[in-house]
C-alpha positions in Angstrom: 125.1 212.4 55.0 125.8 209.2 56.7 129.4 208.5 57.8 131.5 206.3 55.5 132.0 202.7 56.5 135.6 201.7 56.9 136.8 198.7 54.9 139.4 197.7 57.5 138.4 195.2 60.1 138.3 196.7 63.6 139.5 193.5 65.4 141.9 190.8 64.5 140.4 187.5 63.3 140.9 184.7 65.8 143.9 182.5 64.9 142.8 179.1 63.6 144.3 176.1 65.5 146.8 174.3 63.3 145.7 170.8 62.4 149.3 169.6 62.3 149.4 169.7 66.1 146.4 167.3 66.3 147.8 164.7 64.0 148.4 161.4 65.7 151.8 159.9 64.8 150.6 156.4 65.4 147.9 156.6 62.7 149.2 158.6 59.7 146.7 159.5 57.0 147.1 157.7 53.8 145.6 158.6 50.4 142.5 156.5 49.5 142.6 154.3 46.5 139.4 154.3 44.6 140.7 151.8 42.0 139.6 148.2 41.6 140.8 146.3 44.6 141.4 149.5 46.5 140.6 150.3 50.1 137.1 151.6 49.5 134.2 149.1 49.6 131.3 149.9 47.3 128.3 151.1 49.3 125.0 149.3 49.0 126.5 146.2 47.5 125.3 142.8 48.8 128.5 140.9 49.8 126.7 137.9 51.4 127.5 135.7 48.4 131.2 136.0 49.1 131.0 135.1 52.7 132.4 131.8 54.0 129.2 130.3 55.3 129.1 127.7 58.0 129.1 124.1 56.9 125.6 123.3 57.9 124.3 126.3 55.9 126.2 125.2 52.8 124.9 121.6 53.1 121.2 122.6 53.5 121.4 124.9 50.5 123.1 122.3 48.4 120.5 119.7 49.5 117.6 122.1 48.5 119.2 122.5 45.0 119.6 118.8 44.6 116.0 118.1 45.6 114.8 120.6 43.1 116.9 119.0 40.3 115.6 115.5 41.2 112.0 116.7 40.4 112.9 117.2 36.8 113.8 114.0 34.8 117.1 114.3 32.9 115.3 113.5 29.6 113.2 116.6 30.0 115.9 118.8 31.5 118.1 118.5 28.4 115.6 120.8 26.6 116.0 123.6 29.1 119.4 124.6 27.5 118.2 124.9 24.0 120.1 127.1 21.5 118.0 130.1 20.8 
């Protein structure tokens, strides 16, 4: 018969380094807030609309919108907002 295997470990497990000694006192860890207005930004969201754009960018975008609106006469544009 084969010899029985012992269930006891022959050597001691290496002691794990405590993480408390590696904590930096200047940067304490704080719990994350996943609520609305919390510290976590949603991943994959386009936030370019909420950026304060330079003045020349805002002006050229507004000018493009105004020129598009000038192409449609007001008498015709009133029917674009019909109650449906």
